[in-house]
Biopython code that builds the backbone (N, CA, C, O; Angstrom):
import numpy as np
from Bio.PDB.StructureBuilder import StructureBuilder

atoms = [
    (1, "MET", "N", (22.377, 53.348, 44.496)),
    (1, "MET", "CA", (22.303, 53.196, 43.060)),
    (1, "MET", "C", (23.491, 52.395, 42.535)),
    (1, "MET", "O", (23.348, 51.603, 41.604)),
    (2, "ALA", "N", (24.660, 52.603, 43.130)),
    (2, "ALA", "CA", (25.853, 51.876, 42.690)),
    (2, "ALA", "C", (25.697, 50.383, 42.924)),
    (2, "ALA", "O", (26.148, 49.579, 42.108)),
    (3, "ALA", "N", (25.060, 49.998, 44.033)),
    (3, "ALA", "CA", (24.853, 48.571, 44.332)),
    (3, "ALA", "C", (23.929, 47.934, 43.295)),
    (3, "ALA", "O", (24.150, 46.795, 42.882)),
    (4, "THR", "N", (22.902, 48.661, 42.875)),
    (4, "THR", "CA", (21.986, 48.144, 41.861)),
    (4, "THR", "C", (22.701, 47.947, 40.536)),
    (4, "THR", "O", (22.504, 46.928, 39.874)),
    (5, "THR", "N", (23.517, 48.891, 40.145)),
    (5, "THR", "CA", (24.263, 48.794, 38.894)),
    (5, "THR", "C", (25.239, 47.624, 38.940)),
    (5, "THR", "O", (25.364, 46.883, 37.965)),
    (6, "MET", "N", (25.940, 47.451, 40.078)),
    (6, "MET", "CA", (26.893, 46.352, 40.213)),
    (6, "MET", "C", (26.166, 45.006, 40.146)),
    (6, "MET", "O", (26.654, 44.078, 39.500)),
    (7, "ALA", "N", (25.022, 44.887, 40.795)),
    (7, "ALA", "CA", (24.255, 43.640, 40.764)),
    (7, "ALA", "C", (23.803, 43.318, 39.349)),
    (7, "ALA", "O", (23.857, 42.162, 38.929)),
    (8, "ALA", "N", (23.357, 44.327, 38.610)),
    (8, "ALA", "CA", (22.921, 44.121, 37.230)),
    (8, "ALA", "C", (24.092, 43.681, 36.364)),
    (8, "ALA", "O", (23.933, 42.816, 35.503)),
    (9, "THR", "N", (25.263, 44.264, 36.581)),
    (9, "THR", "CA", (26.457, 43.896, 35.821)),
    (9, "THR", "C", (26.869, 42.467, 36.125)),
    (9, "THR", "O", (27.200, 41.715, 35.209)),
    (10, "LEU", "N", (26.856, 42.079, 37.394)),
    (10, "LEU", "CA", (27.217, 40.711, 37.774)),
    (10, "LEU", "C", (26.230, 39.699, 37.206)),
    (10, "LEU", "O", (26.633, 38.627, 36.755)),
    (11, "THR", "N", (24.940, 40.029, 37.225)),
    (11, "THR", "CA", (23.932, 39.130, 36.681)),
    (11, "THR", "C", (24.144, 38.936, 35.186)),
    (11, "THR", "O", (24.063, 37.814, 34.686)),
    (12, "THR", "N", (24.413, 40.016, 34.475)),
    (12, "THR", "CA", (24.654, 39.936, 33.032)),
    (12, "THR", "C", (25.895, 39.104, 32.746)),
    (12, "THR", "O", (25.876, 38.261, 31.849)),
    (13, "ALA", "N", (26.962, 39.322, 33.484)),
    (13, "ALA", "CA", (28.199, 38.572, 33.278)),
    (13, "ALA", "C", (27.996, 37.089, 33.572)),
    (13, "ALA", "O", (28.509, 36.243, 32.840)),
    (14, "THR", "N", (27.266, 36.766, 34.617)),
    (14, "THR", "CA", (27.007, 35.367, 34.964)),
    (14, "THR", "C", (26.181, 34.692, 33.881)),
    (14, "THR", "O", (26.460, 33.550, 33.517)),
    (15, "ASN", "N", (25.169, 35.379, 33.358)),
    (15, "ASN", "CA", (24.335, 34.803, 32.297)),
    (15, "ASN", "C", (25.130, 34.564, 31.032)),
    (15, "ASN", "O", (24.865, 33.597, 30.318)),
    (16, "GLU", "N", (26.096, 35.413, 30.735)),
    (16, "GLU", "CA", (26.914, 35.235, 29.538)),
    (16, "GLU", "C", (27.838, 34.036, 29.663)),
    (16, "GLU", "O", (28.159, 33.402, 28.658)),
    (17, "LEU", "N", (28.273, 33.712, 30.874)),
    (17, "LEU", "CA", (29.148, 32.556, 31.087)),
    (17, "LEU", "C", (28.391, 31.241, 31.051)),
    (17, "LEU", "O", (28.969, 30.202, 30.732)),
    (18, "ARG", "N", (27.121, 31.274, 31.370)),
    (18, "ARG", "CA", (26.303, 30.072, 31.428)),
    (18, "ARG", "C", (26.032, 29.561, 30.013)),
    (18, "ARG", "O", (25.572, 30.325, 29.165)),
    (19, "PRO", "N", (26.312, 28.265, 29.740)),
    (19, "PRO", "CA", (26.025, 27.754, 28.395)),
    (19, "PRO", "C", (24.526, 27.709, 28.141)),
    (19, "PRO", "O", (23.735, 27.483, 29.057)),
    (20, "ALA", "N", (24.150, 27.923, 26.902)),
    (20, "ALA", "CA", (22.731, 27.859, 26.545)),
    (20, "ALA", "C", (22.249, 26.418, 26.662)),
    (20, "ALA", "O", (22.926, 25.498, 26.203)),
    (21, "LEU", "N", (21.107, 26.221, 27.262)),
    (21, "LEU", "CA", (20.540, 24.883, 27.381)),
    (21, "LEU", "C", (19.909, 24.489, 26.052)),
    (21, "LEU", "O", (19.126, 25.243, 25.474)),
    (22, "MET", "N", (20.256, 23.311, 25.581)),
    (22, "MET", "CA", (19.676, 22.827, 24.331)),
    (22, "MET", "C", (18.339, 22.182, 24.647)),
    (22, "MET", "O", (18.230, 21.373, 25.568)),
    (23, "GLU", "N", (17.348, 22.538, 23.892)),
    (23, "GLU", "CA", (16.055, 21.893, 24.065)),
    (23, "GLU", "C", (16.092, 20.560, 23.337)),
    (23, "GLU", "O", (16.656, 20.444, 22.249)),
    (24, "ARG", "N", (15.484, 19.558, 23.954)),
    (24, "ARG", "CA", (15.487, 18.222, 23.374)),
    (24, "ARG", "C", (14.201, 17.982, 22.599)),
    (24, "ARG", "O", (13.112, 18.353, 23.036)),
    (25, "ILE", "N", (14.350, 17.356, 21.442)),
    (25, "ILE", "CA", (13.216, 16.895, 20.659)),
    (25, "ILE", "C", (13.321, 15.385, 20.579)),
    (25, "ILE", "O", (14.358, 14.846, 20.190)),
    (26, "LEU", "N", (12.259, 14.711, 20.943)),
    (26, "LEU", "CA", (12.206, 13.257, 20.888)),
    (26, "LEU", "C", (11.522, 12.849, 19.591)),
    (26, "LEU", "O", (10.405, 13.279, 19.304)),
    (27, "VAL", "N", (12.205, 12.012, 18.809)),
    (27, "VAL", "CA", (11.656, 11.509, 17.548)),
    (27, "VAL", "C", (11.413, 10.018, 17.720)),
    (27, "VAL", "O", (12.348, 9.258, 17.971)),
    (28, "ILE", "N", (10.143, 9.591, 17.583)),
    (28, "ILE", "CA", (9.786, 8.173, 17.663)),
    (28, "ILE", "C", (9.539, 7.706, 16.241)),
    (28, "ILE", "O", (8.518, 8.027, 15.632)),
    (29, "GLU", "N", (10.488, 6.944, 15.722)),
    (29, "GLU", "CA", (10.494, 6.580, 14.300)),
    (29, "GLU", "C", (11.186, 5.236, 14.139)),
    (29, "GLU", "O", (12.295, 5.049, 14.639)),
    (30, "HIS", "N", (10.546, 4.297, 13.447)),
    (30, "HIS", "CA", (11.147, 2.974, 13.275)),
    (30, "HIS", "C", (12.231, 2.953, 12.213)),
    (30, "HIS", "O", (13.135, 2.120, 12.272)),
    (31, "ASP", "N", (12.158, 3.859, 11.237)),
    (31, "ASP", "CA", (13.223, 3.984, 10.237)),
    (31, "ASP", "C", (14.272, 4.950, 10.775)),
    (31, "ASP", "O", (13.986, 5.766, 11.651)),
    (32, "VAL", "N", (15.460, 4.855, 10.255)),
    (32, "VAL", "CA", (16.514, 5.767, 10.682)),
    (32, "VAL", "C", (16.142, 7.179, 10.256)),
    (32, "VAL", "O", (15.864, 7.424, 9.082)),
    (33, "ALA", "N", (16.136, 8.101, 11.200)),
    (33, "ALA", "CA", (15.723, 9.485, 10.937)),
    (33, "ALA", "C", (16.942, 10.405, 10.918)),
    (33, "ALA", "O", (16.951, 11.440, 11.584)),
    (34, "LEU", "N", (17.967, 10.028, 10.158)),
    (34, "LEU", "CA", (19.202, 10.811, 10.147)),
    (34, "LEU", "C", (18.999, 12.211, 9.573)),
    (34, "LEU", "O", (19.575, 13.174, 10.079)),
    (35, "GLY", "N", (18.192, 12.333, 8.530)),
    (35, "GLY", "CA", (17.943, 13.650, 7.942)),
    (35, "GLY", "C", (17.265, 14.579, 8.929)),
    (35, "GLY", "O", (17.632, 15.749, 9.042)),
    (36, "LEU", "N", (16.281, 14.065, 9.642)),
    (36, "LEU", "CA", (15.569, 14.862, 10.638)),
    (36, "LEU", "C", (16.496, 15.231, 11.790)),
    (36, "LEU", "O", (16.470, 16.357, 12.286)),
    (37, "ARG", "N", (17.312, 14.272, 12.208)),
    (37, "ARG", "CA", (18.270, 14.536, 13.288)),
    (37, "ARG", "C", (19.250, 15.631, 12.867)),
    (37, "ARG", "O", (19.547, 16.540, 13.642)),
    (38, "ARG", "N", (19.741, 15.538, 11.649)),
    (38, "ARG", "CA", (20.705, 16.517, 11.146)),
    (38, "ARG", "C", (20.054, 17.901, 11.027)),
    (38, "ARG", "O", (20.652, 18.904, 11.416)),
    (39, "LEU", "N", (18.838, 17.953, 10.494)),
    (39, "LEU", "CA", (18.134, 19.221, 10.315)),
    (39, "LEU", "C", (17.860, 19.906, 11.650)),
    (39, "LEU", "O", (18.178, 21.082, 11.826)),
    (40, "LEU", "N", (17.273, 19.173, 12.584)),
    (40, "LEU", "CA", (16.947, 19.763, 13.885)),
    (40, "LEU", "C", (18.208, 20.083, 14.683)),
    (40, "LEU", "O", (18.258, 21.081, 15.402)),
    (41, "GLY", "N", (19.223, 19.233, 14.553)),
    (41, "GLY", "CA", (20.484, 19.479, 15.244)),
    (41, "GLY", "C", (21.160, 20.747, 14.748)),
    (41, "GLY", "O", (21.773, 21.474, 15.530)),
    (42, "SER", "N", (21.051, 21.015, 13.449)),
    (42, "SER", "CA", (21.663, 22.225, 12.902)),
    (42, "SER", "C", (20.953, 23.488, 13.377)),
    (42, "SER", "O", (21.512, 24.582, 13.298)),
    (43, "GLU", "N", (19.723, 23.342, 13.872)),
    (43, "GLU", "CA", (18.976, 24.477, 14.418)),
    (43, "GLU", "C", (19.209, 24.639, 15.922)),
    (43, "GLU", "O", (18.603, 25.500, 16.560)),
    (44, "GLY", "N", (20.097, 23.802, 16.488)),
    (44, "GLY", "CA", (20.457, 23.951, 17.894)),
    (44, "GLY", "C", (19.711, 23.047, 18.855)),
    (44, "GLY", "O", (19.836, 23.199, 20.070)),
    (45, "TYR", "N", (18.938, 22.109, 18.331)),
    (45, "TYR", "CA", (18.199, 21.200, 19.205)),
    (45, "TYR", "C", (19.008, 19.942, 19.470)),
    (45, "TYR", "O", (19.770, 19.485, 18.618)),
    (46, "GLU", "N", (18.834, 19.398, 20.646)),
    (46, "GLU", "CA", (19.353, 18.067, 20.945)),
    (46, "GLU", "C", (18.263, 17.106, 20.485)),
    (46, "GLU", "O", (17.112, 17.234, 20.903)),
    (47, "VAL", "N", (18.603, 16.158, 19.642)),
    (47, "VAL", "CA", (17.602, 15.251, 19.067)),
    (47, "VAL", "C", (17.867, 13.836, 19.556)),
    (47, "VAL", "O", (18.971, 13.311, 19.412)),
    (48, "LYS", "N", (16.840, 13.227, 20.134)),
    (48, "LYS", "CA", (16.925, 11.835, 20.545)),
    (48, "LYS", "C", (15.958, 11.048, 19.676)),
    (48, "LYS", "O", (14.768, 11.357, 19.621)),
    (49, "VAL", "N", (16.475, 10.024, 18.995)),
    (49, "VAL", "CA", (15.644, 9.189, 18.123)),
    (49, "VAL", "C", (15.517, 7.817, 18.778)),
    (49, "VAL", "O", (16.518, 7.201, 19.143)),
    (50, "VAL", "N", (14.287, 7.346, 18.924)),
    (50, "VAL", "CA", (14.023, 6.006, 19.454)),
    (50, "VAL", "C", (13.162, 5.249, 18.444)),
    (50, "VAL", "O", (12.413, 5.864, 17.685)),
    (51, "PRO", "N", (13.268, 3.906, 18.431)),
    (51, "PRO", "CA", (12.622, 3.142, 17.366)),
    (51, "PRO", "C", (11.135, 2.837, 17.535)),
    (51, "PRO", "O", (10.468, 2.486, 16.562)),
    (52, "ASN", "N", (10.600, 2.965, 18.760)),
    (52, "ASN", "CA", (9.205, 2.570, 18.961)),
    (52, "ASN", "C", (8.598, 3.295, 20.160)),
    (52, "ASN", "O", (9.277, 4.031, 20.875)),
    (53, "GLY", "N", (7.312, 3.067, 20.357)),
    (53, "GLY", "CA", (6.585, 3.736, 21.428)),
    (53, "GLY", "C", (7.047, 3.370, 22.819)),
    (53, "GLY", "O", (7.047, 4.217, 23.713)),
    (54, "VAL", "N", (7.444, 2.112, 23.024)),
    (54, "VAL", "CA", (7.920, 1.690, 24.345)),
    (54, "VAL", "C", (9.194, 2.456, 24.700)),
    (54, "VAL", "O", (9.324, 2.984, 25.805)),
    (55, "ALA", "N", (10.129, 2.511, 23.754)),
    (55, "ALA", "CA", (11.368, 3.256, 23.984)),
    (55, "ALA", "C", (11.070, 4.744, 24.153)),
    (55, "ALA", "O", (11.750, 5.432, 24.914)),
    (56, "GLY", "N", (10.049, 5.243, 23.443)),
    (56, "GLY", "CA", (9.647, 6.638, 23.580)),
    (56, "GLY", "C", (9.128, 6.940, 24.978)),
    (56, "GLY", "O", (9.467, 7.971, 25.559)),
    (57, "LEU", "N", (8.302, 6.042, 25.523)),
    (57, "LEU", "CA", (7.799, 6.230, 26.888)),
    (57, "LEU", "C", (8.925, 6.172, 27.909)),
    (57, "LEU", "O", (8.934, 6.946, 28.865)),
    (58, "GLU", "N", (9.873, 5.260, 27.715)),
    (58, "GLU", "CA", (11.021, 5.172, 28.623)),
    (58, "GLU", "C", (11.834, 6.460, 28.577)),
    (58, "GLU", "O", (12.295, 6.945, 29.610)),
    (59, "SER", "N", (12.007, 7.009, 27.383)),
    (59, "SER", "CA", (12.750, 8.258, 27.241)),
    (59, "SER", "C", (12.012, 9.413, 27.913)),
    (59, "SER", "O", (12.633, 10.268, 28.545)),
    (60, "LEU", "N", (10.681, 9.436, 27.774)),
    (60, "LEU", "CA", (9.886, 10.485, 28.417)),
    (60, "LEU", "C", (10.010, 10.436, 29.932)),
    (60, "LEU", "O", (9.998, 11.476, 30.591)),
    (61, "LEU", "N", (10.128, 9.231, 30.489)),
    (61, "LEU", "CA", (10.274, 9.101, 31.940)),
    (61, "LEU", "C", (11.631, 9.605, 32.417)),
    (61, "LEU", "O", (11.763, 10.044, 33.559)),
    (62, "GLN", "N", (12.639, 9.544, 31.550)),
    (62, "GLN", "CA", (13.976, 10.008, 31.917)),
    (62, "GLN", "C", (14.082, 11.528, 31.847)),
    (62, "GLN", "O", (14.641, 12.163, 32.741)),
    (63, "ARG", "N", (13.542, 12.101, 30.777)),
    (63, "ARG", "CA", (13.631, 13.559, 30.582)),
    (63, "ARG", "C", (12.524, 14.003, 29.630)),
    (63, "ARG", "O", (12.383, 13.463, 28.533)),
    (64, "VAL", "N", (11.752, 14.979, 30.055)),
    (64, "VAL", "CA", (10.643, 15.473, 29.241)),
    (64, "VAL", "C", (11.208, 16.390, 28.146)),
    (64, "VAL", "O", (11.899, 17.362, 28.448)),
    (65, "PRO", "N", (10.913, 16.081, 26.876)),
    (65, "PRO", "CA", (11.427, 16.909, 25.779)),
    (65, "PRO", "C", (10.561, 18.149, 25.556)),
    (65, "PRO", "O", (9.456, 18.265, 26.086)),
    (66, "ALA", "N", (11.092, 19.062, 24.764)),
    (66, "ALA", "CA", (10.323, 20.254, 24.378)),
    (66, "ALA", "C", (9.245, 19.885, 23.370)),
    (66, "ALA", "O", (8.189, 20.514, 23.318)),
    (67, "ALA", "N", (9.524, 18.842, 22.556)),
    (67, "ALA", "CA", (8.568, 18.412, 21.530)),
    (67, "ALA", "C", (8.795, 16.937, 21.218)),
    (67, "ALA", "O", (9.877, 16.392, 21.438)),
    (68, "VAL", "N", (7.742, 16.307, 20.699)),
    (68, "VAL", "CA", (7.817, 14.906, 20.273)),
    (68, "VAL", "C", (7.352, 14.831, 18.826)),
    (68, "VAL", "O", (6.302, 15.366, 18.470)),
    (69, "VAL", "N", (8.151, 14.155, 17.991)),
    (69, "VAL", "CA", (7.765, 13.884, 16.611)),
    (69, "VAL", "C", (7.463, 12.393, 16.563)),
    (69, "VAL", "O", (8.337, 11.568, 16.829)),
    (70, "LEU", "N", (6.234, 12.053, 16.225)),
    (70, "LEU", "CA", (5.785, 10.669, 16.272)),
    (70, "LEU", "C", (5.385, 10.207, 14.884)),
    (70, "LEU", "O", (4.554, 10.827, 14.221)),
    (71, "ASP", "N", (5.991, 9.107, 14.452)),
    (71, "ASP", "CA", (5.649, 8.503, 13.164)),
    (71, "ASP", "C", (4.541, 7.484, 13.410)),
    (71, "ASP", "O", (4.773, 6.442, 14.024)),
    (72, "LEU", "N", (3.348, 7.787, 12.933)),
    (72, "LEU", "CA", (2.224, 6.869, 13.102)),
    (72, "LEU", "C", (2.105, 5.982, 11.871)),
    (72, "LEU", "O", (2.247, 6.458, 10.745)),
    (73, "PRO", "N", (1.846, 4.701, 12.077)),
    (73, "PRO", "CA", (1.696, 3.807, 10.916)),
    (73, "PRO", "C", (0.458, 4.163, 10.111)),
    (73, "PRO", "O", (-0.514, 4.674, 10.668)),
    (74, "PRO", "N", (0.479, 3.897, 8.789)),
    (74, "PRO", "CA", (-0.684, 4.183, 7.952)),
    (74, "PRO", "C", (-1.908, 3.414, 8.436)),
    (74, "PRO", "O", (-1.801, 2.262, 8.856)),
    (75, "GLY", "N", (-3.046, 4.045, 8.376)),
    (75, "GLY", "CA", (-4.296, 3.369, 8.706)),
    (75, "GLY", "C", (-4.615, 3.304, 10.190)),
    (75, "GLY", "O", (-5.584, 2.652, 10.579)),
    (76, "ILE", "N", (-3.825, 3.961, 11.025)),
    (76, "ILE", "CA", (-4.081, 3.874, 12.463)),
    (76, "ILE", "C", (-5.378, 4.586, 12.859)),
    (76, "ILE", "O", (-5.980, 4.255, 13.880)),
    (77, "PHE", "N", (-5.800, 5.547, 12.064)),
    (77, "PHE", "CA", (-7.025, 6.293, 12.379)),
    (77, "PHE", "C", (-8.178, 5.912, 11.468)),
    (77, "PHE", "O", (-8.912, 6.785, 11.007)),
    (78, "ARG", "N", (-8.347, 4.655, 11.208)),
    (78, "ARG", "CA", (-9.463, 4.222, 10.362)),
    (78, "ARG", "C", (-10.784, 4.506, 11.034)),
    (78, "ARG", "O", (-10.928, 4.373, 12.249)),
    (79, "VAL", "N", (-11.737, 4.897, 10.229)),
    (79, "VAL", "CA", (-13.063, 5.211, 10.770)),
    (79, "VAL", "C", (-14.000, 4.070, 10.454)),
    (79, "VAL", "O", (-15.175, 4.119, 10.817)),
]
sb = StructureBuilder()
sb.init_structure("model")
sb.init_model(0)
sb.init_chain("A")
sb.init_seg("    ")
for serial, (resi, resn, name, xyz) in enumerate(atoms, 1):
    if name == "N":
        sb.init_residue(resn, " ", resi, " ")
    sb.init_atom(name, np.array(xyz, "f"), 0.0, 1.0, " ", f" {name:<3s}", serial, name[0])
structure = sb.get_structure()
């Protein structure tokens, strides 16, 4: 029983020393998205802003984000 308690204590101590991993949000936006970057950053997210879809795909190949915010041009879904 003592070994189990010691292992649990060591695991807890190790987890407390480990820095929290920031989840990344990728924002694909041609205009400067400083407000969005500031808002999401204040909530603890790492925010990467790229200007277009090509740069967005390149970023996705480097590291998969937790979420993608995509600015679509008006009229892209015309019926």
